[in-house]
TORGU-975988 format. One record per residue: residue number from 1; x, y negated, z of N, C-alpha, C, O in turn; residue in three letters. Coordinates in nm, 2 decimals, padded with zeros to 4 digits. Atoms other than C-alpha are relative to their C-alpha. Example, Ala and Ser with C-alpha at 12.3 -4.5 7.8 and 13.67 -1.06 7.14 Angstrom:
// TORGU-975988
TORZA num   n.xx   n.yy   n.zz  ca.xx  ca.yy  ca.zz   c.xx   c.yy   c.zz   o.xx   o.yy   o.zz residuo
TORZA   1  00.09  00.12  00.00  01.23  00.45  00.78  00.09 -00.12  00.00  00.19 -00.12  00.07     ALA
TORZA   2 -00.09  00.11  00.00  01.37  00.11  00.71 -00.08 -00.11  00.08 -00.03 -00.22  00.09     SER
// end
This chain:
// TORGU-975988
TORZA num   n.xx   n.yy   n.zz  ca.xx  ca.yy  ca.zz   c.xx   c.yy   c.zz   o.xx   o.yy   o.zz residuo
TORZA   1 -00.07  00.10  00.09 -00.65  04.04 -00.40  00.11  00.08 -00.07  00.17  00.17 -00.01     MET
TORZA   2 -00.09 -00.07  00.07 -00.43  04.16 -00.67  00.15 -00.03  00.03  00.18 -00.14  00.09     SER
TORZA   3 -00.14  00.02 -00.02 -00.05  04.20 -00.65  00.05 -00.12 -00.08  00.14 -00.20 -00.03     THR
TORZA   4 -00.05  00.11  00.09  00.00  03.96 -00.94 -00.03 -00.14  00.06  00.05 -00.23  00.06     ILE
TORZA   5  00.04  00.12 -00.06 -00.20  03.69 -00.76  00.09 -00.03  00.12  00.13 -00.15  00.14     PHE
TORZA   6 -00.08  00.02 -00.12  00.00  03.74 -00.44  00.14 -00.05 -00.05  00.20 -00.14  00.02     ALA
TORZA   7 -00.13  00.04  00.05  00.33  03.71 -00.64  00.00 -00.14 -00.06  00.09 -00.21 -00.04     LEU
TORZA   8  00.02  00.13  00.05  00.20  03.40 -00.81  00.00 -00.10  00.11  00.06 -00.21  00.10     LEU
TORZA   9  00.00  00.08 -00.12  00.13  03.25 -00.47  00.14 -00.02  00.05  00.18 -00.14  00.08     LEU
TORZA  10 -00.14  00.01 -00.06  00.48  03.32 -00.35  00.08 -00.08 -00.10  00.16 -00.17 -00.05     ILE
TORZA  11 -00.08  00.07  00.09  00.64  03.19 -00.67 -00.04 -00.15  00.00  00.05 -00.24  00.00     ALA
TORZA  12  00.04  00.14  00.00  00.43  02.87 -00.67  00.04 -00.07  00.13  00.07 -00.19  00.13     SER
TORZA  13 -00.04  00.05 -00.13  00.49  02.82 -00.30  00.15 -00.03  00.01  00.19 -00.14  00.06     GLY
TORZA  14 -00.15  00.03  00.00  00.87  02.85 -00.35  00.03 -00.12 -00.09  00.12 -00.20 -00.05     LEU
TORZA  15 -00.02  00.11  00.09  00.85  02.61 -00.64 -00.04 -00.13  00.06  00.04 -00.23  00.06     ALA
TORZA  16  00.04  00.12 -00.07  00.66  02.35 -00.44  00.09 -00.03  00.11  00.12 -00.15  00.13     ILE
TORZA  17 -00.09  00.02 -00.11  00.88  02.40 -00.14  00.14 -00.06 -00.05  00.20 -00.14  00.02     MET
TORZA  18 -00.13  00.04  00.05  01.20  02.35 -00.35  00.00 -00.13 -00.09  00.09 -00.20 -00.08     ALA
TORZA  19  00.00  00.11  00.10  01.09  02.09 -00.61 -00.12 -00.09  00.02 -00.17 -00.15 -00.08     PHE
TORZA  20  00.12  00.07 -00.02  00.79  01.92 -00.45  00.01 -00.15 -00.04 -00.08 -00.20 -00.10     GLY
TORZA  21 -00.01  00.14  00.04  00.92  01.57 -00.49  00.01 -00.02 -00.15 -00.05 -00.12 -00.20     LEU
TORZA  22 -00.01  00.01  00.14  01.01  01.63 -00.85 -00.14  00.02 -00.07 -00.17 -00.06 -00.16     PHE
TORZA  23  00.13 -00.01  00.05  00.66  01.76 -00.92 -00.09 -00.12  00.03 -00.17 -00.16 -00.06     PHE
TORZA  24  00.09  00.12 -00.04  00.50  01.47 -00.73  00.02 -00.11 -00.10 -00.08 -00.17 -00.15     PHE
TORZA  25 -00.02  00.11  00.09  00.67  01.22 -00.96 -00.05  00.03 -00.14 -00.09 -00.06 -00.21     TYR
TORZA  26  00.05 -00.04  00.13  00.57  01.41 -01.27 -00.15 -00.03 -00.01 -00.20 -00.06 -00.12     ALA
TORZA  27  00.15  00.01  00.00  00.20  01.39 -01.17 -00.04 -00.14  00.05 -00.16 -00.16  00.08     TRP
TORZA  28  00.03  00.12 -00.07  00.22  01.04 -01.02 -00.11 -00.09 -00.06 -00.20 -00.13  00.02     LEU
TORZA  29  00.11  00.09  00.05 -00.01  00.84 -01.26 -00.14  00.06  00.03 -00.23 -00.01  00.06     PRO
TORZA  30  00.13 -00.07 -00.03 -00.29  01.10 -01.21 -00.03 -00.02  00.15 -00.15 -00.05  00.19     LEU
TORZA  31  00.03  00.02 -00.14 -00.25  01.08 -00.83 -00.04 -00.14  00.03 -00.13 -00.17  00.11     LEU
TORZA  32  00.04  00.14 -00.03 -00.26  00.70 -00.83 -00.14 -00.03 -00.06 -00.22 -00.10  00.00     TYR
TORZA  33  00.14  00.02  00.06 -00.57  00.71 -01.06 -00.11  00.06  00.10 -00.21  00.00  00.11     ALA
TORZA  34  00.09 -00.05 -00.10 -00.74  00.93 -00.80 -00.02 -00.09  00.12 -00.13 -00.11  00.17     LEU
TORZA  35  00.01  00.09 -00.11 -00.66  00.69 -00.52 -00.08 -00.13 -00.05 -00.17 -00.18  00.02     VAL
TORZA  36  00.07  00.12  00.06 -00.79  00.40 -00.75 -00.15  00.03 -00.01 -00.23 -00.05  00.01     GLY
TORZA  37  00.14 -00.04  00.01 -01.11  00.60 -00.81 -00.07 -00.01  00.14 -00.18 -00.06  00.15     LEU
TORZA  38  00.06  00.01 -00.14 -01.17  00.64 -00.43 -00.02 -00.14  00.05 -00.12 -00.17  00.10     ASP
TORZA  39  00.01  00.14 -00.04 -01.10  00.28 -00.36 -00.11 -00.07 -00.07 -00.19 -00.14 -00.01     VAL
TORZA  40  00.11  00.06  00.08 -01.33  00.17 -00.64 -00.14  00.04  00.04 -00.23 -00.04  00.05     GLY
TORZA  41  00.13 -00.05 -00.05 -01.61  00.39 -00.53 -00.04 -00.05  00.13 -00.15 -00.10  00.15     LEU
TORZA  42  00.03  00.05 -00.13 -01.59  00.28 -00.17 -00.02 -00.15 -00.01 -00.11 -00.20  00.06     LEU
TORZA  43  00.01  00.14  00.02 -01.55 -00.08 -00.28 -00.14 -00.03 -00.06 -00.21 -00.12 -00.01     LEU
TORZA  44  00.13  00.02  00.06 -01.86 -00.06 -00.50 -00.11  00.03  00.09 -00.21 -00.04  00.09     GLY
TORZA  45  00.10 -00.03 -00.10 -02.06  00.11 -00.23 -00.01 -00.11  00.11 -00.12 -00.14  00.15     ARG
TORZA  46  00.00  00.11 -00.10 -01.95 -00.16  00.02 -00.07 -00.13 -00.06 -00.13 -00.20  00.02     SER
TORZA  47  00.06  00.12  00.06 -02.05 -00.44 -00.22 -00.15  00.01 -00.03 -00.23 -00.08 -00.02     LEU
TORZA  48  00.14 -00.02  00.04 -02.38 -00.29 -00.34 -00.09  00.06  00.10 -00.21  00.05  00.09     THR
TORZA  49  00.08 -00.07 -00.10 -02.49 -00.09 -00.04 -00.04  00.14 -00.04 -00.11  00.20  00.04     GLY
TORZA  50  00.04 -00.14  00.04 -02.54  00.23 -00.24  00.11  00.05 -00.10  00.19 -00.02 -00.15     GLU
TORZA  51 -00.09 -00.07  00.09 -02.35  00.48 -00.45 -00.07  00.02 -00.13 -00.12  00.12 -00.16     MET
TORZA  52  00.07  00.01  00.13 -02.50  00.38 -00.78  00.09 -00.02 -00.12  00.21  00.01 -00.11     GLY
TORZA  53 -00.08  00.02  00.13 -02.39  00.29 -01.13  00.12 -00.10  00.02  00.22 -00.08 -00.03     THR
TORZA  54 -00.11  00.10 -00.02 -02.19 -00.02 -01.01  00.12  00.07  00.08  00.23  00.04  00.05     MET
TORZA  55 -00.10 -00.07 -00.08 -02.00  00.20 -00.76  00.09  00.09 -00.10  00.21  00.09 -00.08     SER
TORZA  56 -00.07 -00.08  00.09 -01.91  00.44 -01.04  00.08 -00.08 -00.10  00.19 -00.04 -00.13     ILE
TORZA  57 -00.08  00.09  00.09 -01.80  00.16 -01.27  00.12 -00.05  00.07  00.23 -00.05  00.02     VAL
TORZA  58 -00.12  00.04 -00.08 -01.58  00.02 -00.99  00.10  00.11  00.02  00.22  00.09  00.01     PHE
TORZA  59 -00.09 -00.11 -00.01 -01.44  00.37 -00.94  00.08  00.03 -00.13  00.20  00.05 -00.12     GLY
TORZA  60 -00.07 -00.03  00.13 -01.36  00.42 -01.31  00.10 -00.11 -00.03  00.22 -00.09 -00.07     ILE
TORZA  61 -00.10  00.11  00.02 -01.20  00.07 -01.33  00.12  00.01  00.09  00.23  00.00  00.05     VAL
TORZA  62 -00.11 -00.02 -00.10 -01.00  00.14 -01.01  00.09  00.11 -00.05  00.22  00.10 -00.03     GLY
TORZA  63 -00.08 -00.11  00.05 -00.88  00.47 -01.16  00.09 -00.04 -00.11  00.21 -00.01 -00.12     ALA
TORZA  64 -00.08  00.04  00.12 -00.77  00.32 -01.49  00.11 -00.11  00.04  00.22 -00.10  00.00     VAL
TORZA  65 -00.09  00.11 -00.04 -00.61  00.01 -01.33  00.12  00.06  00.08  00.23  00.03  00.05     VAL
TORZA  66 -00.10 -00.05 -00.09 -00.42  00.20 -01.06  00.09  00.10 -00.07  00.21  00.11 -00.06     LEU
TORZA  67 -00.07 -00.09  00.07 -00.32  00.48 -01.29  00.10 -00.06 -00.10  00.21 -00.03 -00.11     GLY
TORZA  68 -00.08  00.07  00.10 -00.19  00.24 -01.56  00.11 -00.08  00.08  00.23 -00.09  00.03     ALA
TORZA  69 -00.10  00.08 -00.07 -00.02  00.02 -01.30  00.11  00.08  00.06  00.23  00.04  00.07     ALA
TORZA  70 -00.11 -00.08 -00.05  00.17  00.31 -01.15  00.10  00.03 -00.11  00.22  00.06 -00.08     SER
TORZA  71 -00.09 -00.02  00.11  00.32  00.36 -01.49  00.08 -00.12 -00.04  00.20 -00.12 -00.06     TYR
TORZA  72 -00.06  00.13  00.05  00.38  00.00 -01.60  00.07 -00.08  00.11  00.16 -00.16  00.07     PHE
TORZA  73 -00.06  00.07 -00.11  00.47 -00.14 -01.26  00.09  00.09  00.09  00.07  00.08  00.21     LEU
TORZA  74 -00.07 -00.10 -00.07  00.71  00.13 -01.16  00.08 -00.05  00.12  00.07  00.02  00.22     GLU
TORZA  75 -00.07  00.04 -00.12  00.93 -00.07 -00.92 -00.09 -00.03  00.12 -00.04 -00.03  00.23     PRO
TORZA  76  00.09  00.05 -00.11  00.62 -00.18 -00.72 -00.10  00.11  00.04 -00.18  00.09  00.13     TYR
TORZA  77  00.10 -00.10 -00.03  00.43  00.15 -00.71 -00.01  00.05  00.14 -00.12  00.09  00.19     ARG
TORZA  78  00.00 -00.04 -00.14  00.53  00.25 -00.36 -00.08 -00.10  00.08 -00.16 -00.07  00.17     ARG
TORZA  79  00.08  00.11 -00.07  00.40 -00.09 -00.23 -00.15  00.01 -00.04 -00.23  00.00  00.05     ILE
TORZA  80  00.14 -00.01  00.04  00.09 -00.05 -00.44 -00.08  00.12  00.07 -00.19  00.10  00.11     MET
TORZA  81  00.07 -00.11 -00.06  00.01  00.30 -00.31 -00.02 -00.02  00.15 -00.12  00.02  00.21     ILE
TORZA  82  00.01  00.04 -00.14  00.08  00.18  00.04 -00.12 -00.09  00.03 -00.20 -00.07  00.12     GLY
TORZA  83  00.10  00.09 -00.01 -00.15 -00.11  00.00 -00.14  00.06 -00.03 -00.23  00.04  00.05     ALA
TORZA  84  00.13 -00.06  00.03 -00.43  00.08 -00.17 -00.04  00.11  00.09 -00.15  00.13  00.12     PHE
TORZA  85  00.03 -00.11 -00.10 -00.40  00.38  00.06 -00.04 -00.06  00.13 -00.13 -00.01  00.19     GLY
TORZA  86  00.04  00.07 -00.12 -00.42  00.14  00.35 -00.14 -00.06 -00.01 -00.22 -00.04  00.09     GLY
TORZA  87  00.13  00.05  00.02 -00.72 -00.03  00.21 -00.11  00.11  00.00 -00.21  00.10  00.07     VAL
TORZA  88  00.09 -00.12  00.00 -00.88  00.31  00.15 -00.02  00.05  00.14 -00.13  00.08  00.18     LEU
TORZA  89  00.01 -00.04 -00.14 -00.80  00.41  00.50 -00.09 -00.09  00.09 -00.18 -00.05  00.16     PHE
TORZA  90  00.08  00.10 -00.07 -00.95  00.09  00.64 -00.14  00.00 -00.03 -00.23  00.00  00.06     GLY
TORZA  91  00.14 -00.01  00.04 -01.27  00.11  00.44 -00.06  00.13  00.05 -00.17  00.13  00.09     ILE
TORZA  92  00.05 -00.13 -00.05 -01.30  00.48  00.54 -00.03 -00.01  00.15 -00.13  00.05  00.19     SER
TORZA  93  00.02  00.01 -00.15 -01.26  00.40  00.91 -00.13 -00.09  00.02 -00.21 -00.05  00.10     ILE
TORZA  94  00.11  00.09 -00.02 -01.51  00.11  00.88 -00.13  00.07 -00.04 -00.24  00.06  00.03     ALA
TORZA  95  00.12 -00.07  00.04 -01.76  00.34  00.70 -00.03  00.11  00.10 -00.15  00.13  00.13     THR
TORZA  96  00.02 -00.11 -00.10 -01.71  00.62  00.95 -00.07 -00.06  00.13 -00.15  00.01  00.19     ALA
TORZA  97  00.05  00.06 -00.12 -01.80  00.37  01.23 -00.13 -00.07 -00.03 -00.19 -00.13  00.06     PHE
TORZA  98  00.13  00.06  00.03 -02.11  00.24  01.04 -00.01 -00.15  00.00 -00.11 -00.20  00.05     GLY
TORZA  99  00.00  00.15  00.00 -02.02 -00.13  01.00 -00.09 -00.04 -00.12 -00.04 -00.05 -00.23     PHE
TORZA 100  00.09  00.03  00.11 -02.33 -00.22  00.79 -00.06 -00.14  00.01 -00.10 -00.19 -00.10     GLU
TORZA 101  00.05  00.14 -00.01 -02.44 -00.56  00.92  00.10 -00.10 -00.06  00.21 -00.06 -00.10     SER
TORZA 102 -00.09  00.10  00.07 -02.29 -00.88  00.78  00.13 -00.02  00.08  00.23 -00.02  00.03     TRP
TORZA 103 -00.12  00.02 -00.08 -02.06 -00.92  01.08  00.09  00.13 -00.01  00.21  00.13 -00.01     LEU
TORZA 104 -00.07 -00.13  00.02 -01.97 -00.55  01.05  00.07  00.01 -00.13  00.18  00.06 -00.14     GLY
TORZA 105 -00.06  00.01  00.13 -01.90 -00.60  00.68  00.12 -00.08  00.00  00.22 -00.05 -00.06     SER
TORZA 106 -00.12  00.09 -00.02 -01.66 -00.88  00.77  00.11  00.08  00.07  00.22  00.07  00.04     LEU
TORZA 107 -00.10 -00.07 -00.07 -01.49 -00.66  01.02  00.06  00.11 -00.08  00.18  00.14 -00.08     VAL
TORZA 108 -00.06 -00.10  00.08 -01.46 -00.38  00.77  00.09 -00.05 -00.11  00.19  00.01 -00.14     SER
TORZA 109 -00.09  00.06  00.10 -01.30 -00.61  00.51  00.13 -00.04  00.07  00.24 -00.02  00.01     TRP
TORZA 110 -00.12  00.03 -00.08 -01.06 -00.74  00.78  00.08  00.12  00.03  00.20  00.12  00.02     LEU
TORZA 111 -00.07 -00.12 -00.03 -00.98 -00.39  00.88  00.07  00.06 -00.12  00.18  00.11 -00.12     LEU
TORZA 112 -00.06 -00.05  00.12 -00.92 -00.29  00.52  00.12 -00.08 -00.04  00.22 -00.03 -00.09     ALA
TORZA 113 -00.11  00.09  00.04 -00.70 -00.59  00.46  00.12  00.03  00.10  00.24  00.04  00.05     LEU
TORZA 114 -00.10 -00.03 -00.09 -00.50 -00.52  00.78  00.07  00.13 -00.03  00.19  00.14 -00.03     LEU
TORZA 115 -00.06 -00.13  00.03 -00.45 -00.15  00.69  00.07 -00.01 -00.13  00.17  00.06 -00.14     CYS
TORZA 116 -00.07  00.01  00.12 -00.35 -00.25  00.34  00.14 -00.06  00.02  00.23 -00.02 -00.04     GLY
TORZA 117 -00.13  00.06 -00.03 -00.08 -00.48  00.47  00.10  00.10  00.07  00.21  00.11  00.04     VAL
TORZA 118 -00.09 -00.09 -00.08  00.05 -00.22  00.72  00.04  00.11 -00.10  00.16  00.15 -00.09     ILE
TORZA 119 -00.04 -00.11  00.10  00.04  00.05  00.44  00.11 -00.05 -00.10  00.20  00.03 -00.13     GLY
TORZA 120 -00.09  00.05  00.10  00.23 -00.17  00.20  00.14 -00.02  00.06  00.24 -00.03 -00.01     SER
TORZA 121 -00.13  00.02 -00.07  00.51 -00.22  00.46  00.06  00.14  00.04  00.17  00.17  00.01     VAL
TORZA 122 -00.05 -00.13 -00.05  00.53  00.14  00.60  00.03  00.10 -00.11  00.13  00.17 -00.11     LEU
TORZA 123 -00.01 -00.11  00.10  00.48  00.36  00.29  00.13 -00.01 -00.08  00.19  00.09 -00.10     VAL
TORZA 124 -00.12  00.01  00.08  00.77  00.23  00.08  00.12  00.05  00.08  00.22  00.10  00.03     PRO
TORZA 125 -00.12 -00.04 -00.09  01.01  00.29  00.38  00.01  00.15  00.01  00.13  00.20  00.02     ARG
TORZA 126 -00.01 -00.14 -00.03  00.92  00.65  00.43 -00.06  00.09 -00.11 -00.09  00.21 -00.09     PHE
TORZA 127  00.08 -00.06  00.11  00.77  00.75  00.09  00.06  00.14 -00.03  00.00  00.24 -00.02     PHE
TORZA 128 -00.06 -00.13  00.04  01.02  01.02 -00.03  00.01  00.10  00.11 -00.02  00.22  00.09     ASN
TORZA 129 -00.01 -00.10 -00.11  01.07  01.17  00.31 -00.14  00.06  00.03 -00.14  00.18  00.06     LEU
TORZA 130  00.14 -00.06 -00.02  00.69  01.21  00.36 -00.03  00.10 -00.11 -00.08  00.21 -00.08     PHE
TORZA 131  00.03 -00.09  00.10  00.65  01.37  00.02  00.09  00.13  00.01  00.03  00.24 -00.01     ILE
TORZA 132 -00.09 -00.11 -00.02  00.95  01.60  00.08 -00.05  00.09  00.11 -00.07  00.21  00.09     VAL
TORZA 133  00.04 -00.08 -00.11  00.82  01.71  00.42 -00.14  00.07 -00.03 -00.16  00.18  00.00     CYS
TORZA 134  00.13 -00.05  00.03  00.46  01.75  00.30  00.00  00.12 -00.10 -00.06  00.22 -00.08     ALA
TORZA 135 -00.01 -00.10  00.10  00.56  01.96  00.00  00.07  00.12  00.05  00.04  00.24  00.02     THR
TORZA 136 -00.07 -00.11 -00.06  00.80  02.17  00.20 -00.09  00.09  00.09 -00.09  00.21  00.09     ALA
TORZA 137  00.09 -00.07 -00.09  00.54  02.26  00.46 -00.11  00.07 -00.07 -00.14  00.18 -00.05     VAL
TORZA 138  00.11 -00.06  00.08  00.26  02.32  00.21  00.05  00.12 -00.08 -00.01  00.22 -00.10     SER
TORZA 139 -00.06 -00.11  00.08  00.49  02.53 -00.01  00.03  00.12  00.09  00.01  00.24  00.05     GLY
TORZA 140 -00.03 -00.11 -00.10  00.60  02.74  00.30 -00.13  00.07  00.03 -00.13  00.19  00.04     ALA
TORZA 141  00.12 -00.06 -00.03  00.24  02.80  00.39 -00.06  00.08 -00.12 -00.12  00.19 -00.09     ALA
TORZA 142  00.04 -00.08  00.12  00.16  02.91  00.03  00.08  00.13 -00.01  00.02  00.23 -00.04     ILE
TORZA 143 -00.08 -00.12  00.00  00.45  03.15  00.04 -00.05  00.10  00.10 -00.06  00.22  00.07     VAL
TORZA 144  00.05 -00.09 -00.10  00.33  03.30  00.36 -00.14  00.06 -00.03 -00.16  00.18  00.00     MET
TORZA 145  00.13 -00.06  00.04 -00.02  03.34  00.23  00.02  00.11 -00.11 -00.05  00.21 -00.10     THR
TORZA 146 -00.03 -00.10  00.11  00.11  03.52 -00.08  00.06  00.13  00.06  00.03  00.24  00.03     GLY
TORZA 147 -00.06 -00.11 -00.06  00.33  03.74  00.14 -00.10  00.08  00.08 -00.09  00.20  00.09     ALA
TORZA 148  00.10 -00.07 -00.08  00.04  03.82  00.37 -00.09  00.08 -00.09 -00.13  00.19 -00.04     SER
TORZA 149  00.09 -00.07  00.09 -00.17  03.93  00.08  00.08  00.12 -00.07  00.02  00.22 -00.10     HIS
TORZA 150 -00.08 -00.10  00.06  00.12  04.13 -00.07  00.03  00.11  00.09  00.03  00.23  00.06     LEU
TORZA 151 -00.02 -00.10 -00.11  00.19  04.31  00.26 -00.10 -00.02  00.11 -00.07 -00.08  00.21     PHE
TORZA 152  00.10  00.02 -00.09 -00.14  04.31  00.44  00.01  00.06  00.14 -00.04  00.00  00.24     PRO
TORZA 153 -00.01 -00.06 -00.14 -00.04  04.53  00.73  00.12 -00.05  00.08  00.14 -00.01  00.19     GLY
TORZA 154 -00.12  00.05 -00.07  00.28  04.34  00.82 -00.04 -00.12  00.07 -00.07 -00.22  00.01     VAL
TORZA 155  00.03  00.11 -00.08  00.22  04.11  01.11  00.09 -00.12 -00.01  00.05 -00.23  00.02     GLY
TORZA 156 -00.09  00.11  00.02  00.52  03.90  01.03 -00.05 -00.11 -00.09 -00.02 -00.22 -00.08     LEU
TORZA 157  00.05  00.09  00.10  00.34  03.74  00.74 -00.15 -00.04  00.03 -00.20 -00.13 -00.04     PHE
TORZA 158  00.14  00.03 -00.03 -00.01  03.72  00.90  00.00 -00.12  00.10  00.02 -00.11  00.22     ASP
TORZA 159 -00.01  00.13 -00.08 -00.03  03.35  01.02 -00.12 -00.01  00.09 -00.11 -00.08  00.19     ARG
TORZA 160  00.12  00.01 -00.09 -00.38  03.41  01.18  00.02  00.09  00.12  00.00  00.04  00.23     VAL
TORZA 161 -00.01 -00.10 -00.11 -00.32  03.72  01.39  00.14  00.04  00.03  00.15  00.13  00.12     ASN
TORZA 162 -00.13 -00.05 -00.02  00.05  03.76  01.38  00.08 -00.06  00.12  00.19 -00.01  00.15     GLY
TORZA 163 -00.07  00.06 -00.11  00.14  03.55  01.68  00.10 -00.11 -00.03  00.08 -00.19 -00.13     GLY
TORZA 164 -00.09  00.10  00.01  00.44  03.33  01.71  00.10  00.02 -00.12  00.15 -00.08 -00.17     LEU
TORZA 165 -00.10 -00.02  00.11  00.67  03.49  01.45 -00.04 -00.05 -00.13  00.05 -00.11 -00.20     LEU
TORZA 166  00.04  00.06  00.13  00.47  03.39  01.14  00.02 -00.16  00.01  00.06 -00.22 -00.09     PRO
TORZA 167 -00.02  00.14 -00.01  00.47  03.03  01.27  00.14 -00.04 -00.01  00.18 -00.14 -00.07     ALA
TORZA 168 -00.14  00.03  00.01  00.84  03.03  01.32  00.05  00.02 -00.14  00.14 -00.06 -00.19     ILE
TORZA 169 -00.04 -00.02  00.14  00.89  03.18  00.97 -00.04 -00.11 -00.09  00.03 -00.16 -00.18     LEU
TORZA 170  00.04  00.12  00.08  00.68  02.90  00.82  00.09 -00.12  00.03  00.12 -00.19 -00.06     VAL
TORZA 171 -00.08  00.11 -00.04  00.88  02.65  01.01  00.14  00.01 -00.06  00.20 -00.09 -00.11     LEU
TORZA 172 -00.13 -00.02  00.06  01.21  02.80  00.89  00.00 -00.02 -00.15  00.09 -00.09 -00.20     VAL
TORZA 173  00.01  00.03  00.15  01.09  02.80  00.53 -00.02 -00.14 -00.03  00.04 -00.20 -00.12     LEU
TORZA 174  00.02  00.15  00.02  00.97  02.44  00.56  00.13 -00.08  00.02  00.16 -00.16 -00.06     ALA
TORZA 175 -00.13  00.07 -00.02  01.30  02.32  00.71  00.09  00.03 -00.11  00.17 -00.06 -00.16     VAL
TORZA 176 -00.08 -00.04  00.12  01.48  02.51  00.43 -00.04 -00.09 -00.12  00.05 -00.14 -00.19     THR
TORZA 177  00.05  00.08  00.11  01.26  02.33  00.18  00.04 -00.15  00.01  00.08 -00.21 -00.09     GLY
TORZA 178 -00.03  00.14 -00.02  01.32  01.99  00.33  00.15 -00.02 -00.02  00.19 -00.12 -00.09     VAL
TORZA 179 -00.14  00.02  00.01  01.70  02.04  00.35  00.04  00.02 -00.15  00.12 -00.06 -00.20     VAL
TORZA 180 -00.03 -00.02  00.14  01.71  02.17 -00.01 -00.04 -00.12 -00.08  00.04 -00.17 -00.16     TRP
TORZA 181  00.04  00.12  00.08  01.51  01.88 -00.15  00.08 -00.12  00.03  00.12 -00.20 -00.06     GLN
TORZA 182 -00.08  00.11 -00.04  01.70  01.62  00.05  00.14  00.00 -00.05  00.19 -00.11 -00.09     ARG
TORZA 183 -00.13 -00.01  00.05  02.03  01.75 -00.07  00.00 -00.02 -00.15  00.11 -00.04 -00.21     THR
TORZA 184  00.00  00.01  00.14  01.92  01.75 -00.43 -00.07 -00.12 -00.06 -00.07 -00.13 -00.18     ASN
TORZA 185  00.07  00.12  00.05  01.73  01.42 -00.46  00.09 -00.08 -00.09  00.05 -00.13 -00.20     ILE
TORZA 186 -00.10  00.08  00.07  02.04  01.24 -00.58  00.03  00.06 -00.14  00.04 -00.01 -00.24     ALA
TORZA 187 -00.02 -00.07  00.13  02.10  01.50 -00.85 -00.11 -00.01 -00.09 -00.10 -00.04 -00.21     LYS
TORZA 188  00.12  00.02  00.08  01.74  01.48 -00.97 -00.01 -00.14 -00.06 -00.05 -00.16 -00.17     TRP
TORZA 189  00.01  00.14  00.05  01.75  01.10 -00.99  00.11 -00.02 -00.11  00.08 -00.09 -00.21     ALA
TORZA 190 -00.11  00.02  00.10  02.08  01.12 -01.19 -00.05  00.07 -00.13 -00.02  00.01 -00.24     GLN
TORZA 191  00.05 -00.07  00.12  01.92  01.37 -01.43 -00.11 -00.09 -00.07 -00.11 -00.10 -00.19     LEU
TORZA 192  00.11  00.08  00.06  01.62  01.14 -01.48  00.06 -00.12 -00.07  00.02 -00.16 -00.17     ALA
TORZA 193 -00.06  00.12  00.06  01.85  00.84 -01.55  00.07  00.05 -00.13  00.06 -00.03 -00.23     VAL
TORZA 194 -00.07 -00.05  00.12  02.05  01.05 -01.80 -00.10  00.03 -00.11 -00.07  00.02 -00.23     ASN
TORZA 195  00.10 -00.03  00.09  01.73  01.16 -01.97 -00.05 -00.13 -00.07 -00.08 -00.13 -00.19     GLN
TORZA 196  00.05  00.12  00.05  01.62  00.80 -02.02  00.10 -00.07 -00.10  00.07 -00.13 -00.20     LYS
TORZA 197 -00.11  00.07  00.07  01.96  00.68 -02.15  00.05  00.08 -00.12  00.14  00.04 -00.19     GLY
// end
């Protein structure tokens, strides 16, 4: 692997670690559209029994509706992603357990509804914290991957064969990313408000 690619991994990992929440909100409509696509595809498959044209139509409609809704219904988007993510989780669990009969289909719909309600309650409460933690950990892992390729003989950066030290270094980087993002969220929100006004 080239040195430039390793440096790009390190730079992008640091950026994700430090500004993950900011990047997340910049790409939000696309992420919601992908969740809408998944829900639509699974819903279409559940209704028709196959992954055919109707499932694809449901997927495209779901992507357009949820992507647009995340933009136009901004105050409710955390509840929406919680509800749709919960429904997606419930349908996925029902599919994994093979609920195909009529009674099983009823159970899968009830499971999807229950998971949607749970998601709409839990996700808004912990949304930013989850995004901050996820981006800090993933950014730290990307930094370590780049450092491992930049310095292949140094065990400190080898997460696979390096023992406990690389894991501790990833944890330290991740905690640093969480602390950095949590202390700067208010500043970023104020910048966003100033940009609109």
